[in-house]
C-alpha positions as CSV (number, residue, x, y, z in Angstrom):
1,M,0.0,0.0,0.0
2,Q,1.4,3.4,-1.0
3,N,1.2,6.0,1.7
4,T,-0.4,9.3,0.6
5,P,1.0,12.4,2.2
6,L,-1.5,14.1,4.4
7,R,-2.5,17.7,3.7
8,P,-2.0,20.1,6.5
9,P,-5.4,20.8,8.2
10,T,-5.2,24.5,7.3
11,R,-8.8,25.3,8.4
12,T,-8.5,23.4,11.7
13,L,-5.1,25.0,12.5
14,L,-6.5,28.4,11.7
15,S,-9.5,27.7,14.1
16,I,-7.1,26.7,16.9
17,L,-5.1,29.9,16.4
18,V,-8.2,32.0,16.6
19,M,-9.4,30.3,19.7
20,A,-6.0,30.7,21.3
21,A,-6.0,34.5,20.5
22,L,-9.5,34.9,22.0
23,A,-8.4,33.0,25.1
24,G,-5.4,35.3,25.5
25,G,-7.6,38.3,25.2
26,C,-9.7,37.1,28.1
27,A,-6.9,37.4,30.7
28,V,-8.1,38.9,34.0
29,A,-6.6,42.1,35.3
30,P,-6.8,43.5,38.8
31,Q,-9.9,45.8,39.3
32,P,-9.7,47.9,42.5
33,L,-12.8,49.1,44.2
34,S,-13.9,52.6,43.1
35,P,-14.5,55.3,45.8
36,D,-18.2,55.0,45.3
37,E,-18.1,51.2,45.8
38,Q,-16.0,51.7,49.0
39,R,-18.4,54.3,50.3
40,A,-21.4,52.0,49.6
41,Q,-19.6,49.1,51.3
42,A,-18.8,51.2,54.3
43,S,-22.4,52.3,54.6
44,A,-23.7,48.7,54.3
45,N,-21.2,47.6,56.9
46,R,-22.3,50.4,59.2
47,Q,-26.0,49.4,58.9
48,A,-25.2,45.7,59.4
49,L,-23.2,46.2,62.6
50,T,-26.2,46.8,64.8
51,A,-29.0,45.5,62.6
52,Q,-31.9,43.5,64.1
53,Q,-30.9,44.2,67.7
54,E,-33.4,44.8,70.5
55,P,-33.3,48.4,71.5
56,I,-32.5,49.4,75.1
57,Q,-35.7,50.0,77.0
58,G,-34.3,51.3,80.3
59,P,-31.3,51.3,82.6
60,V,-29.0,48.3,81.8
61,T,-28.4,45.8,84.5
62,L,-25.3,43.6,84.7
63,D,-27.2,40.5,83.6
64,E,-28.6,42.4,80.6
65,A,-25.2,43.7,79.6
66,M,-23.9,40.2,79.7
67,A,-26.9,38.9,77.7
68,R,-26.3,41.6,75.1
69,A,-22.7,40.6,74.9
70,V,-23.7,36.9,74.4
71,K,-26.2,37.7,71.7
72,Y,-24.7,40.6,69.8
73,N,-20.9,40.7,70.4
74,L,-19.3,40.2,67.0
75,D,-16.3,38.2,68.3
76,H,-18.7,35.7,69.9
77,R,-20.8,35.5,66.7
78,V,-17.7,34.7,64.7
79,K,-17.0,31.8,67.0
80,L,-20.6,30.6,66.6
81,L,-20.3,30.7,62.8
82,Q,-16.9,28.9,63.0
83,E,-18.6,26.2,65.1
84,A,-21.4,25.9,62.6
85,L,-18.9,25.7,59.7
86,S,-17.1,22.9,61.5
87,E,-20.3,21.0,61.8
88,R,-21.0,21.4,58.1
89,D,-17.5,20.1,57.4
90,L,-18.4,17.0,59.5
91,D,-21.5,16.5,57.3
92,L,-19.2,16.6,54.2
93,S,-16.8,14.1,55.9
94,N,-19.7,11.7,56.5
95,F,-20.6,11.9,52.8
96,D,-17.0,10.8,52.0
97,L,-17.9,7.4,53.7
98,L,-20.5,6.7,51.0
99,P,-19.5,4.8,47.8
100,K,-19.0,6.8,44.6
101,L,-22.0,6.8,42.3
102,T,-21.2,8.7,39.1
103,L,-23.4,9.5,36.1
104,Q,-22.0,10.6,32.8
105,A,-23.6,11.5,29.5
106,G,-22.1,12.8,26.3
107,Y,-22.4,13.4,22.7
108,T,-19.6,13.1,20.0
109,A,-19.5,14.1,16.4
110,R,-16.8,13.9,13.6
111,N,-16.6,15.7,10.3
112,N,-15.6,12.4,8.6
113,V,-15.8,8.7,9.1
114,N,-13.6,7.0,11.6
115,A,-12.4,4.3,9.2
116,S,-9.3,2.1,9.2
117,S,-7.7,-0.7,7.3
118,S,-5.3,-3.6,8.2
119,E,-1.8,-4.4,6.9
120,N,-0.4,-7.9,6.5
121,V,2.6,-8.0,8.9
122,A,4.4,-10.6,6.7
123,N,4.5,-8.7,3.4
124,G,3.2,-5.3,4.2
125,T,0.2,-5.4,1.8
126,Q,-3.3,-4.2,2.6
127,S,-5.3,-7.1,3.9
128,L,-8.7,-5.4,4.5
129,V,-10.4,-2.6,2.7
130,P,-11.0,0.6,4.8
131,S,-14.0,0.0,7.1
132,T,-15.7,1.6,10.1
133,S,-17.6,0.4,13.1
134,E,-18.6,3.8,14.5
135,D,-21.3,6.4,13.6
136,K,-20.1,9.9,13.0
137,H,-22.6,11.0,15.6
138,Q,-22.9,9.2,18.9
139,R,-24.7,9.6,22.3
140,S,-23.5,7.8,25.4
141,A,-24.5,7.4,29.1
142,D,-22.8,5.7,31.9
143,L,-23.8,5.0,35.5
144,G,-21.1,3.7,37.7
145,F,-20.9,2.5,41.3
146,A,-17.5,2.1,43.0
147,W,-16.6,1.3,46.6
148,N,-13.0,1.2,47.8
149,V,-12.5,-0.5,51.1
150,L,-9.2,1.4,51.8
151,D,-10.7,4.8,51.0
152,F,-13.7,4.0,53.3
153,G,-11.3,3.2,56.2
154,V,-9.3,6.3,55.7
155,S,-12.4,8.4,55.3
156,Y,-13.8,6.9,58.5
157,Y,-10.9,8.0,60.6
158,G,-11.0,11.4,58.9
159,A,-14.7,11.8,59.8
160,K,-13.9,10.9,63.4
161,Q,-11.1,13.5,63.4
162,Q,-13.5,16.1,62.1
163,A,-16.0,15.1,64.8
164,D,-13.3,15.9,67.4
165,R,-12.6,19.2,65.6
166,V,-16.3,20.1,66.1
167,L,-15.9,19.5,69.8
168,I,-12.7,21.6,69.8
169,A,-14.7,24.5,68.1
170,Q,-17.3,24.2,70.8
171,E,-14.5,24.5,73.5
172,E,-13.0,27.5,71.7
173,R,-16.4,29.2,71.8
174,R,-16.7,28.4,75.5
175,K,-13.3,30.0,76.1
176,V,-14.3,33.1,74.1
177,L,-17.6,33.3,76.0
178,Q,-15.9,33.0,79.4
179,L,-13.4,35.8,78.6
180,L,-16.2,37.9,77.1
181,M,-18.2,37.7,80.3
182,Q,-15.1,38.6,82.4
183,Q,-14.5,41.6,80.2
184,T,-18.2,42.6,80.4
185,R,-18.1,42.4,84.2
186,Q,-15.0,44.6,84.4
187,A,-16.2,47.2,81.9
188,Y,-19.7,47.3,83.5
189,W,-18.4,48.3,86.9
190,Q,-16.0,50.8,85.4
191,A,-18.9,52.4,83.5
192,A,-21.1,52.2,86.7
193,G,-18.5,54.2,88.6
194,A,-18.2,56.6,85.8
195,Q,-22.0,57.2,85.8
196,V,-22.0,57.9,89.5
197,L,-19.0,60.3,89.3
198,E,-19.6,62.1,86.1
199,D,-22.1,64.5,87.7
200,K,-19.7,65.1,90.6
201,V,-16.7,66.2,88.6
202,E,-18.2,69.2,86.9
203,P,-19.3,71.1,90.0
204,I,-15.8,70.8,91.6
205,L,-14.2,71.9,88.3
206,K,-16.5,74.9,88.1
207,Q,-15.7,75.8,91.7
208,A,-12.0,75.4,91.2
209,Q,-12.1,77.5,88.0
210,Q,-14.0,80.3,89.8
211,A,-11.5,80.3,92.6
212,L,-8.7,80.4,90.0
213,D,-10.3,83.4,88.3
214,D,-10.7,85.2,91.7
215,S,-7.1,84.5,92.5
216,R,-5.9,86.0,89.2
217,K,-8.0,89.2,89.9
218,I,-6.5,89.5,93.4
219,E,-3.0,89.1,91.9
220,K,-3.7,91.9,89.3
221,E,-5.0,94.2,92.0
222,N,-2.0,93.4,94.3
223,L,-4.3,92.6,97.2
224,K,-2.0,89.8,98.3
225,A,1.7,89.0,98.0
226,P,2.4,87.7,94.4
227,I,4.1,84.6,95.7
228,E,1.1,83.7,97.8
229,S,-1.3,84.2,94.9
230,L,0.9,82.1,92.6
231,N,1.2,79.3,95.1
232,Y,-2.6,79.3,95.5
233,Q,-3.0,79.2,91.7
234,R,-0.5,76.4,91.3
235,Q,-2.4,74.2,93.8
236,L,-5.7,75.0,92.1
237,L,-4.3,74.2,88.6
238,D,-2.9,70.9,89.9
239,I,-6.4,70.0,91.2
240,V,-8.0,71.0,87.9
241,R,-5.4,68.9,86.0
242,Q,-6.3,65.9,88.1
243,L,-10.0,66.4,87.7
244,E,-9.6,66.8,83.9
245,S,-7.7,63.6,83.8
246,V,-10.4,61.9,85.8
247,R,-13.1,63.3,83.5
248,D,-11.3,62.0,80.4
249,E,-11.0,58.5,82.0
250,L,-14.6,58.4,83.0
251,A,-15.7,59.5,79.5
252,Q,-14.1,56.3,78.0
253,A,-15.8,53.8,80.3
254,K,-19.2,53.7,78.8
255,P,-18.0,53.5,75.1
256,R,-15.9,50.5,76.1
257,L,-19.0,48.7,77.5
258,A,-21.1,49.8,74.5
259,S,-18.5,48.2,72.2
260,I,-18.7,44.9,74.1
261,M,-22.6,45.0,73.9
262,N,-22.3,46.0,70.2
263,L,-24.3,49.2,70.7
264,E,-24.2,52.0,68.1
265,P,-21.1,54.2,68.8
266,G,-22.2,57.3,70.6
267,Q,-25.5,55.9,71.8
268,R,-26.6,57.2,75.2
269,Y,-27.7,54.7,77.8
270,S,-27.8,54.4,81.6
271,L,-26.9,51.6,84.0
272,A,-28.7,50.1,86.9
273,P,-26.0,48.5,89.0
274,P,-26.9,46.4,92.1
275,S,-27.3,48.5,95.2
276,G,-24.4,48.4,97.6
277,F,-21.1,46.7,97.2
278,A,-21.7,42.9,97.5
279,I,-18.5,40.9,98.0
280,P,-18.6,37.3,96.6
281,K,-17.9,34.7,99.2
282,V,-15.5,32.0,98.2
283,V,-14.9,29.2,100.8
284,M,-14.1,26.5,98.2
285,P,-10.8,24.7,99.2
286,V,-8.0,25.3,96.8
287,E,-7.8,21.5,96.2
288,R,-11.4,21.7,94.9
289,M,-10.5,24.6,92.8
290,E,-7.7,22.6,91.2
291,E,-10.0,19.7,90.6
292,T,-12.6,21.9,89.0
293,A,-10.2,23.6,86.7
294,L,-8.6,20.4,85.5
295,V,-12.0,19.0,84.6
296,Q,-13.7,22.2,83.3
297,R,-11.0,24.3,81.5
298,P,-11.7,24.5,77.8
299,E,-8.0,24.4,77.0
300,L,-7.5,21.1,78.7
301,V,-10.5,19.6,77.0
302,Q,-9.2,20.9,73.7
303,A,-5.8,19.3,74.4
304,A,-7.5,15.9,75.1
305,Y,-9.4,16.1,71.7
306,T,-6.2,17.1,70.0
307,E,-4.4,14.1,71.4
308,R,-7.3,11.9,70.2
309,I,-7.0,13.4,66.7
310,G,-3.3,12.4,66.8
311,V,-4.1,8.8,67.7
312,L,-6.6,8.7,64.8
313,E,-4.0,10.2,62.5
314,T,-1.8,7.3,63.4
315,R,-4.5,4.8,62.6
316,K,-5.3,6.5,59.3
317,A,-1.6,6.4,58.3
318,L,-1.4,2.7,59.1
319,A,-4.6,2.0,57.2
320,K,-3.0,3.5,54.1
321,L,-0.4,0.7,54.2
322,L,-3.0,-1.9,53.6
323,P,-4.0,-3.2,50.1
324,G,-6.9,-1.4,48.5
325,V,-9.9,-3.4,47.4
326,E,-12.3,-1.7,44.9
327,I,-15.6,-3.1,43.8
328,D,-17.1,-1.6,40.5
329,L,-20.6,-1.9,39.1
330,G,-21.8,-0.1,36.1
331,G,-24.5,0.4,33.5
332,H,-23.8,1.8,30.1
333,Y,-25.5,2.9,26.9
334,N,-24.2,3.9,23.5
335,S,-26.2,4.9,20.4
336,N,-23.6,3.6,18.0
337,S,-25.7,1.7,15.4
338,F,-22.9,-0.8,14.7
339,L,-23.1,-2.2,18.2
340,V,-25.0,-5.4,18.7
341,N,-25.8,-4.5,22.3
342,K,-26.4,-0.8,22.9
343,E,-27.0,-1.3,26.6
344,W,-24.9,-3.4,28.9
345,A,-23.8,-3.8,32.5
346,D,-20.4,-4.8,33.9
347,A,-18.8,-5.6,37.3
348,G,-15.3,-5.7,38.5
349,L,-13.1,-6.4,41.5
350,R,-9.6,-4.9,41.7
351,V,-6.9,-5.2,44.4
352,S,-4.0,-2.8,44.5
353,W,-1.1,-2.6,46.9
354,N,1.8,-0.2,46.9
355,L,4.5,-2.5,48.2
356,F,7.0,0.4,48.7
357,N,4.7,1.7,51.5
358,L,5.8,-1.2,53.6
359,L,9.3,0.2,53.7
360,N,7.9,3.3,55.6
361,T,6.0,1.3,58.2
362,K,8.4,1.8,61.0
363,Q,9.0,5.4,60.2
364,I,5.3,6.1,60.1
365,K,4.9,4.5,63.5
366,R,7.8,6.4,65.0
367,D,6.5,9.7,63.7
368,A,3.0,8.9,65.0
369,D,4.3,8.0,68.4
370,A,6.4,11.2,68.5
371,Q,3.3,13.3,67.7
372,I,1.3,11.6,70.4
373,A,4.1,12.0,72.9
374,V,4.3,15.8,72.1
375,A,0.5,16.1,72.5
376,R,0.6,14.4,75.9
377,T,3.5,16.5,77.1
378,Q,1.8,19.7,76.0
379,R,-1.3,18.6,77.8
380,L,0.7,18.0,81.0
381,A,2.4,21.4,80.6
382,L,-0.9,23.0,80.1
383,S,-2.3,21.2,83.3
384,M,0.6,22.6,85.3
385,A,-0.1,26.1,83.9
386,V,-3.8,25.8,84.8
387,L,-3.0,24.8,88.4
388,T,-0.7,27.8,88.6
389,Q,-3.3,30.1,87.2
390,V,-5.8,28.8,89.8
391,H,-3.5,29.8,92.7
392,V,-2.6,33.1,91.1
393,A,-6.3,34.0,90.5
394,W,-7.3,33.0,94.0
395,R,-4.5,35.1,95.5
396,D,-5.4,38.0,93.2
397,F,-9.0,37.9,94.3
398,Q,-8.0,37.9,97.9
399,G,-5.7,40.9,97.3
400,K,-8.3,42.9,95.4
401,Q,-10.8,42.2,98.1
402,R,-8.5,43.6,100.8
403,Q,-7.7,46.7,98.6
404,F,-11.4,47.3,98.2
405,E,-12.1,47.1,101.9
406,L,-9.2,49.6,102.6
407,N,-10.6,52.0,99.9
408,Q,-14.0,51.7,101.6
409,Q,-12.5,52.8,104.9
410,L,-10.5,55.6,103.2
411,Y,-13.6,56.9,101.4
412,S,-15.5,57.0,104.7
413,V,-12.6,59.1,106.3
414,E,-12.5,61.4,103.2
415,Q,-16.3,62.0,103.5
416,R,-16.0,63.0,107.2
417,I,-13.0,65.3,106.4
418,L,-15.0,67.0,103.6
419,E,-17.9,67.6,106.0
420,H,-15.7,69.2,108.6
421,T,-13.9,71.3,105.9
422,R,-17.2,72.6,104.6
423,N,-18.3,73.5,108.1
424,A,-15.0,75.3,108.7
425,A,-15.2,77.1,105.4
426,R,-18.7,78.4,106.2
427,A,-17.3,79.8,109.5
428,D,-14.5,81.4,107.5
429,A,-12.0,79.5,109.5
430,Q,-10.3,78.2,106.4
431,G,-10.0,79.3,102.8
432,Q,-11.9,78.2,99.8
433,L,-8.9,76.2,98.6
434,E,-9.2,73.7,101.4
435,E,-12.8,73.0,100.6
436,I,-12.0,72.5,96.9
437,R,-9.1,70.3,97.8
438,A,-11.2,68.2,100.2
439,G,-14.0,67.9,97.6
440,A,-11.6,66.8,94.9
441,S,-9.9,64.4,97.3
442,T,-13.2,62.9,98.3
443,M,-14.3,62.5,94.7
444,M,-10.9,60.8,93.9
445,S,-11.4,58.5,96.8
446,E,-14.8,57.6,95.6
447,L,-13.4,57.0,92.1
448,R,-10.7,54.7,93.6
449,L,-13.5,52.9,95.6
450,Y,-15.4,52.1,92.3
451,Q,-12.2,51.2,90.6
452,S,-11.2,48.9,93.3
453,Y,-14.6,47.3,93.4
454,G,-14.5,46.9,89.6
455,A,-11.0,45.3,90.0
456,M,-12.3,43.0,92.7
457,Q,-15.3,42.0,90.5
458,S,-12.8,41.5,87.6
459,A,-10.7,39.3,89.8
460,W,-13.8,37.3,90.8
461,G,-14.6,36.9,87.1
462,Q,-11.1,35.9,86.4
463,L,-11.3,33.2,89.1
464,V,-14.4,31.9,87.5
465,V,-12.7,31.8,84.1
466,T,-9.7,30.1,85.6
467,L,-11.9,27.4,87.0
468,G,-13.5,26.9,83.6
469,L,-17.1,27.6,84.8
470,D,-19.6,28.4,82.1
471,P,-21.1,31.9,82.3
472,I,-24.3,30.7,80.7
473,G,-26.5,27.6,81.4
474,S,-26.3,24.6,79.1
475,K,-30.0,24.9,78.2
476,I,-31.7,28.1,77.0
477,D,-35.3,28.2,76.2
478,S,-34.9,30.7,73.3
479,N,-32.5,33.3,71.9
480,A,-34.4,36.1,73.6
481,L,-32.5,38.5,75.8
482,A,-34.7,37.7,78.8
483,D,-34.1,34.0,78.5
484,I,-30.3,34.6,78.2
485,E,-30.4,36.9,81.3
486,K,-32.2,34.2,83.2
487,S,-29.7,31.6,82.2
488,I,-26.8,33.8,83.2
489,D,-28.3,34.4,86.6
490,Q,-28.8,30.7,87.1
491,A,-25.2,30.0,86.1
492,E,-24.0,32.6,88.6
493,Q,-26.0,31.1,91.4
494,H,-24.4,27.8,90.6
495,W,-21.0,29.5,90.8
496,L,-21.8,30.8,94.3
497,V,-22.9,27.3,95.3
498,L,-19.6,25.9,94.1
499,A,-17.8,28.7,95.9
500,D,-19.5,27.7,99.1
501,G,-17.8,24.3,98.7
502,A,-20.7,22.2,97.3
503,P,-19.8,19.1,95.3
504,M,-19.4,19.8,91.6
505,Q,-22.0,18.2,89.3
């Protein structure tokens, strides 16, 4: 048979070049946001920050502040979404356990007949005229079922690991919630002190400013010795400087609490703190605190789950060393008119084994054992850190309690001094400076009283966090603020029961 040279497929080649040129013209270039798009995005973000939040109806209690932090704080909502995403990943991992069921359908077409001839291998002559067994246009469909035992085993261990990651995400959310409640407690009492004192700073400032103006007039009129007037002004200015610093500090307290509750920046609200200065009683032995922390702390629970994931990773690695067994079942259809059977079914069984994997068996086991040993050692180190934190938090709470009690006594003394100073000023026995100084000192003492009480409450909250106690009950009837407040109050009552030394449930 004489070979006929093929003509270059000019039209086909030209079509390919045109398609390549079109594909090159579709290259994607960076497209930065326009200023209008950025402004629109900023406006949308601003509206979404506090959308669908229940408005504040009256003075905010501590439980309501905590409930609003639980429901609306964005950091906590991020952890909730991450937990939900982890659960969806678990659903996907469970789907990986199912066999593969694939459906394919297609259509093929040629511009000429797919024909061929045969050549005699002995003498090189054509032994069969050109013929075809395929239509130029064909339709096909395939339905296949495949199940690999090895893939199933690996996917099973992977799904169990993902289930543990869901539990880790829950513990991470617990940790964020515990820290959030501790921050809310601290910010609430700072804001409560600011609310009480903000109306007391301004009158003293005005009084000091008026005395300063009077002193400057006296200095100009030379009614007193210059050095005496200047010393008087210096003391007044020092008082004003301290009061201005206090006013600036107080002005920042409520915005911090508003941020934790996710309120609109600049929104005005008032607080309704509990009356008096209640001091939490803690009579739980330190040994019970240690036991509670080792059982309840989210970090230790996470470490246990992480260690379990490491064990499963070892099993998954060893499972990959085993031979793979795959079972195939399929149904097929082809519209080719030359076929005798256009529909057919087939089945197959295949066994595959990468023998080189056996060479890595010891190395895989050693690596897995090392990972487990690291996880266990980290858990032990974390346990020691937790025990240390328990003792530090307990000592800190005791110290903050003593400081608060001292500030209570100091404030009582300052109040009596102010009363005597005012009486003396009315009798002209002392100057106005002493009354201003006594008023400022009393207000500063009251500020320190609220600050020390807030610090003590923060230390109490830190002790609760260190013990790993949940700030919210495990069961909530609904997502309403009132139900969250009720759950928070019940959880705190449970804390107080534990603090009194009751057995842990």
